[in-house]
N, C-alpha and C positions, 0 to 999 in steps of 0.2 A: 842822542846823548852818547858821548864817547866815554867809556870806562877803561882806565888803565891801571886798575887794581881790583880789589875785591868789592863785592856788592853785598852789603849787610842791610837787610830790611827788618826792622823791629815791629812793623805793623803789617798792612796789606798793601801791596803795590800792584796797580793795574795801569798799564801805559795807554796813551791815547790811541785812537783808531788808525792814525797814519804814522805813528812814531816808530823809531828803530833804536834799540839799544845796541851799541857796538862795543864789543870787548876787543881791545887791541893791546899792543905791547908784547913783551917777550917773557912774562913771568910764568913759571911752572907751578906756582902756588896761589893762583887766583881762585876765588870761590864765590858762589852765589848762595846766600842763605836767606831764609824767610819765605813767606807766602807770596810768590811772584807770578803775575800774569803779564807776559810781554805781548805786544802786538807783533813786532818783528824783532828778532834777535840775531845778531851777526857776530861770528868769531873770525877775526882777521889779525893774527899776530904770529910771527915766526917763533916757534917753540912755545907758544901759548897753550897752557892746560888750565881749563876752567872746571872746577869741581862743583857740581850741583849738590849742595848739602841738605836740601829739602826738595819736595816735589815742586814742579814748576810747569807752567803752561805757556806755549807760544801759539797764539791764535792765528797769526798770519804766516810769515815765512821765517823759518830757521835756516840761515845761510852759514854754512861751514866752509869758509873760504880758506882759512889757514889756522889750524889749531885743533885741539881736542876738547870735547865736552864730556867730562867723566861723571857718571852717576855714582855718587859716593855711597856705597853700601856697607861701610865699615860698621854701622850700628843698626841699620834697619833697611828694609826694602825701599826702593826709590823709583818714582815714575816721572818721566818727562812726557807731557802730553802735547801733541801738535794738532791744532784745530780745536773744534768744539762741536756740539751737536747740530749746529746750523751751518758751519763752515769747516771744510776739511783741512785747511792750512796747507803748507807746502814745506818741503825740505829740499834745499839745493846744496850742491857741493858734495864733498866726500872724496877722500883719496887716502893713500897709505899713511900719511901723516896728519890727516884732518878728518876726523870722524867722531861719532858718538860712542863712548865706551859704555856698552849696555850688555851685561852678562849675568849669569848665575854662578856664584862662587861656591855652590854646594850648601850654603847656609842662607844667603840672602840674594835677592834678585834686583837688578837695575834694568828697567824695561822702558821701551819707547812705545807709547800709546798714540796711534795715528788714526784719526777719524777718516772714514771712507763713505762714499755716497753713490758708487756705481761700478760699472764694469770697465775698469781701466787698470793701469799699473801704478803701484805705490812703491817708492824707493825708501830703503832704510840703510843709510850709510853708517853701519855699526861694526863693532868688534869688541875684543877685550883689550886689556891694557897694552898688549904687545902685538896683536894681530888684527888687521883690518879685514873683516869678513862681511861685506855688504850683501844685502838680499833685496831682490825686487819681487814683489807679490803682484802677479798679473791675474786679475780676475776676469774670466771670460763671460761668465753668466752667474747670476745669483739673485735671490730676493734680499734686498738690502733695506733694513728698517732705518728710520730717522735715528740718528745718534749712534749708528754702527761704528765699530772701531776694531783695530787689530793691535794686540800687544805682542811685541817682538823683542827677543834678546838672543844672545848666543850662549852655548854651553860647551865647555872644553872637556867633554867626556865622551866615552863610547856611546853610540846610539843604542838605547835600551833594547830595541827590537833586533839588533844585530846578533847573529848566532854566536853563542858563547865560545865556540871552538875557534873562531877567527882570531888570529894573532896579529895580522897586519890590517890596519884600518886607519882612517883619518879620525883624529880625536877632536872633532868639532862638529857641531850642528846647530841649527836654529830652532827655537821654539816660537811658533806663531799661533796665537790664541785669538779666535774671532769672537766678537760679541755683536749680535744683531744681524748676522749674515747667515742666510739659510739656503740650502741646496746649491752650494757654491761649486762651480767648475773653475779651477784656477791652474 
């Protein structure tokens, strides 16, 4: 299914096992609202900015070919989930103009939740509204429970553990919170 505008769901939408919803076009004011579970979701439009106005799940592949997916935290926390407790899902793409806007604004958090199932690398093509700051979590060893996941987002502040006397520092870091992962070496 190709969408060249906003996606408004007044019920519950769950796409079929092999379906892909493609957001294309050039709009900077496109949005997704409602309770949505996509099998595959693709963003591919020059200048495209899709605002996620409710939590959503992509069970298969989230492909960010061209455009930004913004987690709208203007009124509440927002979570974009990739995968589920039986399938980890996948994220492809990511570049300076094409990524997931997932950050902590000091009041609310927009985060990417990605399911994990073993000792491998997991990419998060994220950043804030202005800066692409991707992270790759490479897990070398761990005890991973069924349904384990990582919550990831960026923070545009000084790292809390940094010595308070330092005046020159990068004002950006990542928050990575695991669930169901024990004794990790990463």
